[in-house]
C-alpha positions in Angstrom: -24.3 4.2 10.0 -26.2 1.1 10.9 -28.2 -0.9 8.4 -30.8 -3.4 9.6 -32.0 -6.0 7.1 -34.9 -8.4 7.7 -34.5 -11.4 5.4 -36.8 -14.4 5.7 -37.9 -13.3 9.2 -34.2 -13.3 10.3 -32.8 -10.0 11.6 -29.4 -9.1 10.4 -27.4 -6.0 11.5 -24.7 -4.8 9.2 -22.3 -2.1 10.3 -21.6 0.3 7.4 -18.5 2.5 7.5 -19.1 6.2 7.9 -18.5 8.2 4.8 -17.1 11.6 5.9 -15.9 14.6 4.0 -12.4 13.9 5.2 -12.5 10.3 3.9 -13.8 11.6 0.5 -10.9 14.1 0.3 -8.3 11.5 1.3 -9.7 8.9 -1.2 -9.7 11.5 -4.0 -6.1 12.5 -3.4 -5.0 8.9 -3.0 -6.5 8.0 -6.4 -4.3 10.6 -8.0 -1.1 8.7 -7.2 0.0 6.3 -9.9 3.1 5.0 -8.1 4.3 4.4 -4.6 3.7 7.1 -2.0 4.2 7.7 1.7 1.6 8.8 4.3 3.5 12.2 4.5 3.3 12.7 0.7 -0.5 12.0 0.8 -0.9 14.4 3.7 1.0 17.1 1.8 -1.5 16.8 -1.1 -4.5 16.7 1.2 -3.5 19.8 3.2 -3.7 21.9 0.1 -7.5 21.2 0.3 -8.1 20.8 4.1 -5.5 21.8 6.7 -7.6 20.2 9.4 -6.8 16.7 8.3 -3.8 15.4 10.3 -1.3 12.6 9.9 -3.1 10.4 12.5 -6.2 10.5 10.3 -4.1 9.6 7.2 -2.5 6.6 9.0 -5.9 5.3 10.3 -7.3 5.6 6.7 -4.3 3.8 5.2 -4.4 1.1 7.9 -8.1 0.5 7.1 -7.5 0.4 3.3 -4.5 -2.0 3.7 -6.6 -4.3 5.9 -9.3 -4.4 3.2 -6.6 -5.1 0.5 -7.6 -1.9 -1.3 -4.0 -0.7 -1.2 -0.7 -2.5 -0.6 1.9 -1.6 1.9 5.7 -2.1 1.5 8.9 -1.1 3.2 11.5 0.8 1.3 14.5 2.6 2.7 13.2 2.1 6.3 9.9 3.8 5.4 6.5 2.4 4.9 5.2 3.1 1.4 1.8 2.4 -0.2 0.4 1.7 -3.6 -3.0 1.1 -5.1 -1.6 0.3 -8.5 1.5 -2.0 -7.9 1.3 -5.5 -6.7 5.0 -5.9 -6.0 8.0 -4.0 -4.7 11.5 -5.4 -5.4 15.0 -4.2 -4.6 18.5 -5.2 -5.6 20.7 -4.1 -2.7 24.5 -3.9 -3.2 26.2 -5.4 -0.1 29.4 -3.5 -0.9 28.2 0.1 -1.5 24.6 -0.1 -0.2 23.1 1.2 -3.4 19.4 0.1 -3.8 18.0 -0.4 -7.3 14.3 -1.0 -7.8 13.1 -3.6 -10.3 9.8 -5.1 -11.3 8.9 -8.7 -11.3 6.2 -9.5 -13.9 6.1 -13.3 -13.6 6.2 -15.3 -10.3 5.1 -18.6 -11.7 8.3 -20.2 -10.4 7.2 -19.3 -6.8 3.4 -20.0 -7.2 3.8 -23.8 -7.2 5.3 -23.7 -3.7 2.7 -21.3 -2.2 -0.5 -22.9 -0.8 -2.8 -19.9 -1.3 -3.6 -16.9 -3.4 -0.8 -14.2 -3.7 -2.1 -10.7 -3.3 1.2 -8.7 -3.4 4.8 -9.2 -2.5 8.1 -7.6 -1.8 11.5 -9.1 -2.6 14.9 -7.9 -1.4 17.9 -9.4 -3.3 21.4 -8.8 -2.0 24.5 -9.0 -4.1 27.3 -6.9 -5.7 26.3 -4.2 -8.2 28.0 -3.8 -11.6 29.9 -0.7 -10.5 31.4 -2.5 -7.4 32.0 -5.7 -9.4 34.2 -3.7 -11.9 36.5 -2.5 -9.1 
């Protein structure tokens, strides 16, 4: 879709993204998630409504949404996950047994003073020895 505006005798062309039936279905299903999800989990929900939508379409859609900061992308257990609700994703990883525990960071004021810019979202991986391994 192309939108042409004439403002004060100046011609401006604005490219508008196409709104397709597939994008509407993907957006509706994405909005049903209230936690982290993978592209494959989103595809599974979508294919109950439209089997013609494939994984490549999902990845393109998620890439566009991530670029626009509409959703956030993180890495967890060697997989890319997404969230429209969460602004952080944090792990405690035991260096002894490999157990990964998720935790939430509510306050990052201690980091903000060292950052020259606005924080959108973040991921933290902390490595150490878990309580179970520490007891042994």
